[in-house]
C-alpha positions, 0 to 999 in steps of 0.5 A, a space after each residue: 500500500 502507498 500509505 496507511 488508511 484510517 477509517 472511523 466506524 460508527 453505527 446506531 446513532 438513532 437520531 430523533 429518539 426522544 428517550 423517556 419522552 425527554 426533549 433533552 434526551 433527543 438532543 443527547 443523541 444528536 450531540 453524541 453523533 456530532 462528537 463522533 464527527 468532530 473526532 473524525 475531523 480532528 483525527 483527519 480520517 480518510 472516511 467515516 463508515 456508518 453501519 445503519 440506523 442513522 435515524 431512529 425512525 423512517 419518518 424523522 422530524 424536519 428538525 432532526 433532518 436539518 441537524 443531521 445535514 449540518 453535522 454531515 456538512 462538517 465532513 464535506 468541508 474537510 473532504 472526508 466521505 461519509 459512507 453509509 447503509 440503511 438500517 432497519 429503523 430508518 428503512 423506507 419502501 423506496 427512496 431512503 433518506 440516505 439517497 437525499 443526502 447523497 443527492 446533496 453530496 454529503 453522503 454516499 450510499 454503499 452497495 454492490 459496487 465498491 467505493 474505493 479508497 486507494 487499495 481498499 474496496 468498501 461494499 454495503 448490504 442494507 438491512 435484510 429482514 430475517 424472513 428474507 436472509 435465506 433468499 439473499 442474492 450474492 450474485 449481485 456482487 462481482 470481483 471486477 473492482 475489488 481491492 487489495 483489502 475488501 470491507 463489507 458493511 452490514 446492519 444485522 445480528 450476526 453469528 457468532 455474536 449474541 442473538 445472531 440471525 445470519 452466519 458471518 461464515 455464510 456471508 464470507 463464503 457467499 461473496 465472490 471476493 476475499 473479505 478482510 473485514 465485516 463492519 457491523 451495526 444493530 448490536 449496541 455493544 462493542 464486539 470484535 472477533 475473527 471468523 477464519 481470517 476475517 475481522 468481524 466487529 460491532 462498534 456499539 451505539 453512540 448513545 444508550 438506548 436503554 438502561 441495560 446498555 451500561 457500558 461506555 458508548 464507543 466507535 471503532 477506528 480501522 487502520 489498514 496498512 501493509 501489516 494488515 487490518 487493525 481495529 481499535 475503539 474509542 469512548 464517547 462522552 455521553 450523559 451518565 446513567 446512575 443506578 442507586 440500589 436500596 434494600 428495604 427492611 423496616 417499614 418505619 425507616 423506609 423513606 429515610 433509607 431511600 432519601 439517604 441513599 439518594 443523597 450519597 450520589 450527585 444526581 443533577 442532570 443525570 438519568 437516575 434509576 432507583 432499584 428497590 429490593 428487600 421486604 415486599 411488605 413495606 409499602 412506599 409511594 413512588 411519587 414522593 421519591 420522584 419529587 425528591 429526585 426532581 428537587 435534586 435536578 435529576 433529568 430523568 427518574 425511574 423507580 424500579 421495584 424489584 420486589 414485585 417484579 416491576 421493571 422497565 420493559 425496555 430494560 428486559 432482554 427480549 428476543 425479537 424476530 421480524 416476519 414479512 410485513 405483507 404476510 403479517 398484515 394478511 394474517 391479521 386481515 383474515 382474523 377480521 370479520 370481513 366479507 369476501 368483497 371487503 377482503 377483495 378491496 383490501 387486496 386491491 388497495 395493497 397490491 403493488 401491481 395495481 397503480 393508484 390511479 387504477 384502484 377505483 376501476 379495478 375495484 369496480 370491475 372485480 366487485 361487479 364480477 363478484 356481485 354477478 356471481 352471487 345468488 341473492 335468493 340463497 338464504 343468508 344473503 343480506 339482500 333478497 329481492 322479492 318480485 311479484 308476478 303479474 296480478 291475474 286478479 286485477 281488472 287490468 292485469 297490470 304487472 306490479 313491478 319489483 318490490 324489494 324487502 330488506 331481510 336482516 340476518 341478525 334476528 335480534 336487530 329485526 326484533 328491535 326494529 319491529 317495535 320501532 316500526 310499530 310505534 311509528 306506524 301505529 301498528 299493533 305491538 307484537 306484529 311480526 316484520 313479515 306481517 307488516 310487509 304483507 299488510 303493506 303489500 295488501 294496502 298497496 294492491 288495494 290502492 292500485 285497484 281503487 286508483 284504477 277504478 277512479 280513472 276508469 269512470 268517465 268525467 261527464 260525457 267523456 268516454 271511459 278510459 283506463 290509465 296505467 298506474 305506475 308502480 313504486 320504484 324499487 329501493 336502491 342499495 349501495 355497493 357497501 351493503 354487500 361488503 
């Protein structure tokens, strides 16, 4: 090599995280990242590699975006490239925030084509969901532009480290070039090991995302020269998390013991955890403890009563796995009491192959086909048309057009609506809905006959004429009634 190459490796900055609902803690995450970038400038690094989760959310606030742009602009002033991949927290379906920063020329998104720093080639693999790891396509990579030293940047939980979901050895064997180092993000603890002859390392997060991350926050310094690759680490100055243990024995002296224990520490501007253990029969008020800590200028207060198993959920070591989002949604949809039409519309709306401008047309077409295939005379359908035949008993033989009656599937609803109908029409209480419909049909028939008789009588000396009576139009129903 012509000269020594030095690269700063960081990850999991989680900018925008309002930990404990504190605006001050949100600023802490930005400040920690800013300190890392300041160190890179001061040490005149050849590049800064970020291994994913720059943001805590895929929808960061405008303030978070502007703060990040200002920080990355420091590197551009000193011609230090910011090389990054997309983590699971910030990942969007299509265009990533990293693409925006690349268009502004303050960042470079790593991928299958390596970024070269002299004889060092750096590749990137964005976060891959657990369900798709086995389907990962290594053929996208080639050895055409690889370097004397090849580095791969990933954001995954990797074996042989804790909670590993993807085997480092598989990645090394699957890529078509020799891998000299894998720089990782996602696991918030600084770790380093060798898999065969390949260095594999986590740099750790830049701020504490939970109380369980008690170690100092760090980043890595990767040094590459003729002697090979060396990986060192450096601590980051962050806000202190303070843990105060209290063991209760006597009920009468409980508060005195807690207050005196807190007074032994400087809690000002710190995130404070009071861990209570001991006699479970001693009852205490958490409010009084929190009020005292607030009077001592503690930034954040957390009371953890270990006697009853009360702990902060974020501090518990929970093994988390992620399934394919589309499959998860489909499973939840199937649990809902949707009709076939409702399920069909849901599938149309979420179908990536149906353009948004064609959703309404596609829905109309498919629902129309569905309605044409439904036999509305079958029991259990929501809408049953009742068509009367030609009335042979009437004098004119006039056919009575379609008269529709809505038959509810829910018997209880029918019973409730019956009393309301009786009250509004003056019908005798207890009359069944089908009797009411029969009475209405009979009344309609009588009205038609009387009207025809009146029209048949000639006024004065005019000749007798008959005028066809227009039957009432059928009630129209919305498409939503079928869904």
